[in-house]
C-alpha positions as CSV (number, residue, x, y, z in Angstrom):
1,M,0.0,0.0,0.0
2,L,1.2,3.6,0.6
3,E,4.1,4.3,2.9
4,P,3.0,2.9,6.3
5,L,2.5,5.2,9.2
6,N,5.0,5.0,12.0
7,N,4.0,4.1,15.6
8,A,3.8,7.7,16.7
9,Q,1.5,8.7,13.9
10,I,-0.8,5.6,14.4
11,L,-1.0,6.5,18.2
12,G,-1.7,10.1,17.3
13,L,-4.8,9.0,15.3
14,A,-6.0,6.4,17.8
15,G,-9.7,6.7,18.4
16,Q,-10.1,9.6,16.0
17,N,-11.9,10.2,12.7
18,A,-8.9,10.5,10.4
19,T,-11.0,11.4,7.3
20,E,-10.2,15.1,7.4
21,E,-6.4,14.3,7.6
22,Y,-6.5,11.6,4.9
23,D,-8.7,13.0,2.2
24,P,-6.7,16.1,1.1
25,V,-3.6,14.0,0.7
26,Y,-4.6,10.8,-1.1
27,P,-6.8,10.3,-4.2
28,P,-10.3,8.8,-3.9
29,G,-10.3,5.0,-4.2
30,T,-6.9,4.5,-2.8
31,L,-8.0,2.6,0.3
32,E,-10.5,0.6,-1.7
33,E,-7.8,-0.4,-4.2
34,Y,-5.1,-1.3,-1.7
35,L,-6.9,-2.6,1.4
36,S,-7.9,-6.3,1.4
37,N,-11.3,-7.3,2.8
38,E,-9.5,-8.8,5.8
39,D,-8.1,-5.4,6.7
40,R,-11.4,-3.6,6.7
41,R,-13.0,-3.4,10.1
42,G,-16.4,-2.1,9.1
43,T,-18.3,1.1,8.3
44,V,-18.6,4.0,10.7
45,D,-22.1,5.2,11.5
46,P,-22.0,9.0,11.0
47,N,-24.6,9.3,13.8
48,T,-21.9,8.1,16.2
49,L,-19.7,11.1,15.5
50,T,-19.2,13.6,18.4
51,R,-21.3,16.7,18.3
52,E,-18.3,18.8,17.4
53,E,-17.6,16.6,14.3
54,A,-21.2,16.5,13.3
55,E,-21.4,20.3,13.4
56,K,-18.5,20.5,11.0
57,E,-20.5,18.3,8.6
58,E,-23.7,20.3,8.9
59,K,-22.8,23.9,8.1
60,S,-25.8,26.2,8.6
61,L,-27.2,27.9,5.6
62,E,-25.9,31.3,6.8
63,D,-22.3,30.0,6.7
64,R,-22.5,28.6,3.2
65,A,-20.7,30.5,0.5
66,P,-22.6,32.8,-1.8
67,P,-22.9,32.0,-5.5
68,L,-19.5,32.4,-7.1
69,D,-20.9,34.6,-9.9
70,S,-21.9,37.1,-7.2
71,L,-18.3,37.7,-6.2
72,L,-16.8,40.4,-8.3
73,N,-13.1,40.3,-7.5
74,L,-10.3,38.2,-5.9
75,D,-10.5,40.1,-2.6
76,E,-14.2,39.1,-2.3
77,I,-13.4,35.5,-3.2
78,E,-10.5,35.4,-0.6
79,D,-12.8,36.9,2.1
80,V,-15.5,34.2,1.5
81,A,-12.8,31.4,1.3
82,T,-11.4,32.6,4.7
83,K,-14.7,31.9,6.3
84,Q,-15.2,28.6,4.6
85,L,-11.9,26.9,5.0
86,S,-10.8,24.8,8.0
87,R,-8.3,26.3,10.4
88,K,-5.6,24.0,9.1
89,A,-6.3,24.8,5.4
90,W,-6.5,28.6,6.1
91,A,-3.1,28.4,8.0
92,Y,-1.5,26.6,5.1
93,Y,-2.8,28.8,2.3
94,Y,-2.4,32.1,4.1
95,S,0.9,31.5,5.7
96,A,4.1,33.1,4.5
97,G,7.7,33.5,5.6
98,D,8.5,35.2,8.9
99,D,6.9,38.7,9.0
100,L,5.0,38.4,5.7
101,I,6.9,41.4,4.3
102,S,7.3,39.8,0.8
103,K,3.8,38.5,0.8
104,R,2.3,41.9,1.4
105,L,4.7,43.6,-1.0
106,N,3.7,41.3,-3.7
107,N,0.2,42.9,-3.7
108,E,1.3,46.4,-2.8
109,V,3.9,46.8,-5.5
110,Y,1.3,46.5,-8.3
111,R,-0.9,49.1,-6.7
112,S,2.0,51.5,-6.5
113,I,2.9,51.3,-10.2
114,L,0.9,53.8,-12.2
115,L,-0.4,53.1,-15.7
116,R,0.4,55.5,-18.6
117,P,-2.6,55.1,-20.9
118,R,-2.1,55.8,-24.6
119,I,-4.9,57.2,-26.9
120,F,-5.9,56.7,-30.5
121,V,-5.1,53.0,-30.4
122,D,-7.4,50.7,-32.3
123,C,-8.9,48.3,-29.7
124,E,-11.9,47.0,-31.7
125,L,-10.4,43.5,-32.2
126,C,-8.3,42.3,-29.3
127,N,-6.9,38.7,-29.2
128,P,-5.4,37.7,-25.9
129,S,-4.4,34.2,-27.1
130,T,-0.7,33.3,-27.1
131,T,1.7,30.5,-26.4
132,I,3.4,29.7,-23.1
133,M,6.3,27.3,-23.1
134,G,5.1,26.1,-26.5
135,C,1.5,25.5,-25.4
136,K,-1.3,27.5,-27.1
137,V,-3.5,29.2,-24.5
138,G,-6.5,31.5,-24.8
139,L,-5.2,33.9,-22.2
140,P,-1.6,34.6,-21.1
141,V,-2.5,33.2,-17.7
142,F,-1.3,30.0,-16.0
143,V,-1.8,28.2,-12.7
144,S,1.5,28.0,-10.8
145,P,2.4,24.7,-9.2
146,A,1.0,24.5,-5.7
147,A,0.2,21.6,-3.4
148,M,-2.7,20.6,-1.3
149,A,-5.7,21.8,-3.4
150,R,-7.9,19.2,-1.8
151,L,-7.6,21.0,1.6
152,A,-10.1,23.4,0.1
153,D,-12.2,21.1,-2.1
154,A,-12.4,17.4,-2.8
155,A,-12.0,18.0,-6.6
156,G,-8.4,19.2,-5.9
157,K,-6.2,19.6,-8.9
158,A,-8.8,17.9,-11.1
159,G,-11.2,20.7,-10.5
160,I,-8.5,23.3,-11.3
161,A,-7.7,21.3,-14.5
162,R,-11.4,21.5,-15.6
163,A,-11.4,25.3,-15.0
164,C,-8.2,25.6,-17.1
165,F,-9.7,23.6,-19.9
166,R,-12.8,25.9,-20.0
167,L,-10.6,29.0,-20.2
168,T,-7.8,27.4,-22.3
169,A,-5.3,28.3,-19.6
170,L,-2.2,26.4,-18.7
171,Q,-1.8,24.4,-15.5
172,M,1.4,23.4,-13.8
173,I,1.1,20.5,-11.5
174,S,3.0,20.3,-8.3
175,N,5.1,17.3,-7.4
176,N,3.3,17.5,-4.0
177,A,-0.1,17.3,-5.5
178,S,-2.3,14.4,-4.5
179,M,-1.1,11.7,-6.9
180,T,-2.6,8.4,-8.0
181,P,-0.9,5.4,-6.1
182,E,1.0,4.2,-9.2
183,Q,2.7,7.6,-9.4
184,I,4.0,7.3,-5.8
185,I,7.5,5.9,-6.1
186,V,10.8,6.0,-4.2
187,K,12.1,9.4,-3.3
188,K,14.7,10.8,-5.7
189,S,14.4,7.8,-8.0
190,E,15.5,8.6,-11.5
191,D,12.4,6.7,-12.6
192,M,10.2,9.5,-11.3
193,L,11.1,12.0,-14.0
194,A,10.9,9.4,-16.7
195,R,7.4,8.3,-15.6
196,R,6.1,11.9,-15.6
197,I,7.5,13.0,-18.9
198,A,6.0,9.9,-20.6
199,I,2.5,11.4,-20.0
200,P,1.7,13.1,-23.4
201,T,0.0,16.1,-21.8
202,I,3.2,16.9,-19.9
203,K,4.8,19.5,-22.1
204,F,7.7,20.8,-20.0
205,V,9.3,20.4,-16.6
206,C,9.1,23.2,-14.0
207,L,11.9,23.2,-11.4
208,T,11.3,25.2,-8.2
209,L,14.6,26.5,-6.9
210,D,14.0,28.7,-3.9
211,A,13.1,26.0,-1.3
212,P,16.3,24.0,-0.5
213,V,14.9,24.2,3.0
214,P,11.3,25.0,4.1
215,G,10.4,28.7,4.8
216,K,9.5,29.7,8.3
217,R,5.7,30.0,8.0
218,E,4.5,30.8,11.4
219,D,0.8,30.6,10.8
220,D,1.3,27.1,9.4
221,E,3.6,26.0,12.2
222,R,1.0,27.1,14.8
223,S,-1.5,24.8,13.1
224,K,0.9,21.8,13.3
225,N,-1.3,20.1,15.9
226,V,-4.5,20.9,14.0
227,G,-4.2,17.9,11.6
228,S,-1.0,17.3,9.7
229,I,-0.8,13.8,11.2
230,L,-0.5,11.7,8.1
231,P,2.7,11.9,6.1
232,F,2.5,13.9,2.9
233,T,4.0,12.3,-0.2
234,S,7.5,13.8,-0.1
235,A,7.8,13.3,3.6
236,A,6.5,9.7,3.5
237,Q,8.9,8.8,0.6
238,S,11.9,10.3,2.4
239,G,11.3,8.3,5.6
240,S,11.3,11.5,7.6
241,A,7.6,11.9,8.2
242,S,7.8,12.2,12.0
243,K,10.3,15.0,11.7
244,A,8.4,16.7,8.8
245,T,5.1,16.8,10.7
246,S,6.6,18.8,13.6
247,G,6.3,22.1,11.8
248,G,3.0,22.3,9.9
249,I,2.1,21.3,6.4
250,G,4.7,23.4,4.6
251,K,7.6,21.6,6.3
252,S,6.0,18.2,5.6
253,L,5.8,19.0,1.9
254,F,9.5,20.0,1.7
255,A,10.8,17.1,3.8
256,G,12.0,15.2,0.8
257,T,13.3,18.1,-1.2
258,S,17.0,17.9,-2.3
259,P,19.0,20.8,-0.9
260,N,22.0,20.4,-3.2
261,L,20.7,21.5,-6.7
262,T,23.3,23.5,-8.6
263,W,23.9,25.0,-12.0
264,K,26.9,22.7,-12.5
265,N,25.3,19.4,-11.5
266,T,21.5,19.7,-12.0
267,M,21.3,21.1,-15.5
268,P,23.4,18.3,-17.0
269,W,21.4,15.7,-15.0
270,L,18.2,17.1,-16.5
271,A,19.7,17.0,-20.0
272,E,20.4,13.3,-19.5
273,H,16.9,12.4,-18.3
274,T,14.5,14.5,-20.4
275,K,14.3,16.3,-23.7
276,L,11.4,18.4,-22.6
277,P,11.9,22.1,-22.2
278,I,12.8,23.3,-18.7
279,L,11.1,26.2,-16.8
280,L,13.2,27.5,-13.9
281,K,10.9,28.8,-11.2
282,A,11.8,31.3,-8.5
283,I,14.3,33.5,-10.3
284,Q,14.7,36.6,-8.0
285,T,17.7,38.5,-9.4
286,H,18.8,39.6,-12.9
287,E,22.1,37.7,-12.3
288,D,20.3,34.4,-12.1
289,A,18.1,35.3,-15.0
290,Y,21.2,35.9,-17.1
291,L,22.7,32.6,-15.9
292,A,19.5,30.8,-16.9
293,S,19.6,32.3,-20.3
294,L,23.0,30.8,-20.9
295,H,21.4,27.4,-20.7
296,A,19.0,28.1,-23.5
297,P,17.5,26.3,-25.4
298,Q,17.4,23.6,-22.7
299,V,16.0,26.3,-20.5
300,K,13.0,27.6,-22.5
301,G,11.6,29.9,-19.8
302,I,12.1,31.4,-16.4
303,L,9.4,32.1,-13.8
304,L,10.1,35.2,-11.7
305,S,8.7,34.4,-8.3
306,N,9.4,34.7,-4.5
307,H,7.2,31.7,-3.7
308,G,4.4,33.9,-2.7
309,G,6.6,35.3,0.1
310,R,6.6,31.8,1.6
311,A,10.4,31.0,1.3
312,A,12.8,33.8,2.1
313,D,11.0,36.8,3.6
314,T,12.0,40.2,2.2
315,A,12.8,38.6,-1.2
316,P,11.8,41.0,-4.0
317,P,8.4,40.8,-5.8
318,A,8.6,39.4,-9.3
319,I,8.0,42.7,-11.1
320,H,11.1,44.2,-9.3
321,T,13.1,41.4,-10.8
322,L,11.5,42.0,-14.2
323,L,12.6,45.7,-14.0
324,E,16.1,44.6,-13.1
325,I,16.3,42.4,-16.2
326,R,15.1,45.2,-18.4
327,K,17.8,47.5,-16.9
328,Y,20.8,45.2,-16.8
329,C,20.3,42.3,-19.2
330,Q,17.5,42.9,-21.7
331,A,18.9,40.2,-24.0
332,V,17.4,37.7,-21.5
333,L,13.9,38.7,-22.8
334,Q,14.8,37.5,-26.3
335,K,16.6,34.3,-25.2
336,V,14.0,32.8,-22.9
337,E,10.3,33.2,-22.0
338,V,9.8,35.3,-18.9
339,L,6.8,34.6,-16.7
340,V,5.8,36.0,-13.3
341,D,3.6,34.9,-10.4
342,G,2.4,36.3,-7.2
343,G,0.4,39.4,-6.1
344,I,-1.7,40.1,-9.2
345,K,-5.3,40.8,-8.3
346,G,-7.5,42.2,-11.1
347,E,-7.2,43.2,-14.7
348,Q,-5.4,46.6,-14.3
349,M,-2.7,44.9,-12.2
350,W,-2.5,42.1,-14.7
351,S,-1.7,44.5,-17.6
352,K,1.3,46.1,-15.9
353,P,4.0,43.4,-16.2
354,F,3.0,42.8,-19.9
355,S,4.0,46.3,-20.7
356,L,7.5,45.4,-19.5
357,G,8.0,42.5,-21.8
358,L,6.3,39.7,-19.9
359,G,5.1,36.4,-21.5
360,G,2.5,35.2,-19.0
361,S,1.3,35.6,-15.4
362,A,-0.2,33.5,-12.6
């Protein structure tokens, strides 16, 4: 079956309903597929749940979310989501590094940049379609790789994929997404990359580079005892689940991450194992953008990102890095695709990085 729980984790779940811990991590049908009839102990009668658990299952009508089409902007959606999410989910999604300086600046910087509207420009026929990393899209928008979508909704990444399909947008799938059991293999195995790139809808490999160690996400760490009992995929495969679960979901997810990726060793290793284009995520200086461009055409694109402010606090927002590139090494914009993520809320913010030579935004 999946990586077995250690003794401490089993004892931690003793006598409890573990559904809330299990469901966001593993796909539906996993237990049915891997548990034999002899291992099944029966069906739990929901009427036997404690009143506290039953109340979670029976949200009052007043607490239910309003129709999505009545929400006019991302701030309203965030406000409603904050009231709907569990404490554990909110802590994981909202948390950022240390004092949340980079997280706040990600939003504030776009508000501080003023537009310079031009006139007498024909806007009758506007076509926002383009290509991102060789993929045709209806909008220059993509979903950045992020884990634990099922903390918010049972559909998880599949629900996001359906939305992307409707809008012809691009989706990047996190290695820490809930995966089907056959995709869960030994940590750091060279087979992992080979199995992923064999899937025909996988068009490129996105490598996140700013998390050799987990960021210090205090809201998430405070919630470490509110769930986070089961090992997440990377933690389970690394054999360090007990250590990983001591600091919230974020630390659990990065427990199996290799801390020794380098230009010298990692890029040749990727060249040996895949012919797919590479997108380097978390470029935060013009110097690294320039170094990445030296690896073109293997590196087809760079994603300017500070991990939503969740890695190194006080790291610059993506648009500051984009301005650096335009000032010090404009040739990068011609050699590789340049994308950004983080902080964009609304159409007028969305338009600002494109005026600086951007290829797409999350």
